[in-house]
Structures are given as structure tokens and as C-alpha cells.
N, C-alpha and C positions, 0 to 999 in steps of 0.2 A: 519655494526653497530652492537654493542652488543644488547642484549635483552633490550627492552624498559622497564622502571620501573616507578612505581607510586611513585614519590618522591616530597615532599613539603618542602620548607625551608622558614621560616618567621622570620623577626626581628620586634619586636613590644613590646607593653606594656600590661600587664594584666589589664583587665577591671573589674575584681572582684577577691575576695579572693578565691583561689582554694578550692573546696569542696571534701573532702575525703569520699568515700562511701565503706563500707564493704559489699561484696556480700555473700549470703548464701554458695556459693562454696568455700569461704575462700579468694577469689581474692579481691584485692583493686583497686578502680577506682577513679581517680581524674578528675573533670570537671572544666573548666574555659574558659574564652574568651580572645583573644588577639586582639588588635587594631593595624593595620598597616596604615601608612600615606603616601600619595603620594602628592607631591607639584608640581604645574606647573603654568604657566602664561596663562591667558585666552586671548581672542582676544583684549580686552581693555588694556592688559598689567598688569592686576591685579594679584597678587599672590593668588592662590586658593589651599587649602589643602582639599583633600578628604580622609576620614577614612573608611576603610573596617574592619568589625568585623568577626573574625573566631572562631568557636567553636572547642575547643581542648579537647581531652581525653588522659589519660595516665594510664597505668596499673602497678600494683604491686610495685616494688622498685622505679621505676621512679615516680609513683604516690606519694609515701611516701616522696621522696626528694622534689618534687614540693610543697606539702602541708606544709612541715616543713620550707622551706627556702624562699618561694615566697609569695608576698602579692599584693594586688591591686596596680597597677602602676609600678610594677617591670618590668625592661626591660630584655627581653630574646630573644634568638635565638632558634627556634623550628625546629626540623627535624623529619619528619614522612611521613605518607601516607594519601591520601585523601580517605575517605569512605562515602558512603551514605546508609541510612536505612530509613525504614518507621515504623510507629507505629500508634495505635489508641488511641486517647485521651479519657478522661472520658465520653465524649459525643458521642463516637463511630465514630468520624471523623478521617479519615486517615490523618496523618501528615508525612512530609518528612523532613529529617535533613541531612546536610552534615557536616562532622567533619574531623579534622586532628587527626589521631592517632599518638601521640608523642612517638618516640623511643629514641630520644636524645634531651637533653636541655642544653643550655649554658646560665648561668646567667651573664648578662651584667650590666654595671653601678656600682655605689657604693651602699653599704648596709648601 
């Protein structure tokens, strides 16, 4: 088997308008969320849909494209890698976040 890789592929809809952030270093960062749905029938035969929310970030040119062309509700396919990090909030509490760092995006659906 070839080397194992950290790779994530998601197809879903944007939960919010992407937010473009300009960093002091000159880099550009976009943050947004994507909802994916899974549908199944429960023991009673009822259709159940479960929604999972994913935090997505993208850098530089990918960030610009996302901010320019996508909006809340846009259907996309995201490919990237899973990352985790921690930070302290304004109250000094340690918080943890898991994000997908997007390196490729495919816009689906009609505009």
C-alpha cells in the first residue's frame, strides 16, 4: 500500500457566506461551514436525515475564488485535509477546533 494520506472529500451546502480575512503577513484566509446530509430509515421505517456541520478554511487564491463566487446555500465539493488546533478564548479557556483545509473546490448546482 502506498503511503497513507490525510484526505477529506465532502459534498454539501454552505451554511454561511464565506468570510475573507486579510492577515498581517499578506496571506488571505476564508472561513465557512459546509453541511452534509445522510438519510436512512429507522427501525420504524421512517425516513431520517442527519446533518453534520464541517468547518472549512481556504488560503490565498482558493480563498479569493470562494469568497467571490460562493454564497450561503451554494452546493460544493471540497477536497482537502483534516486539521485540529487549540486556542484560548477571551476568558482564558482552552478551546479545540477541527477544520478541513480546502485545497480544491468544485462548484456544483446552478448559479
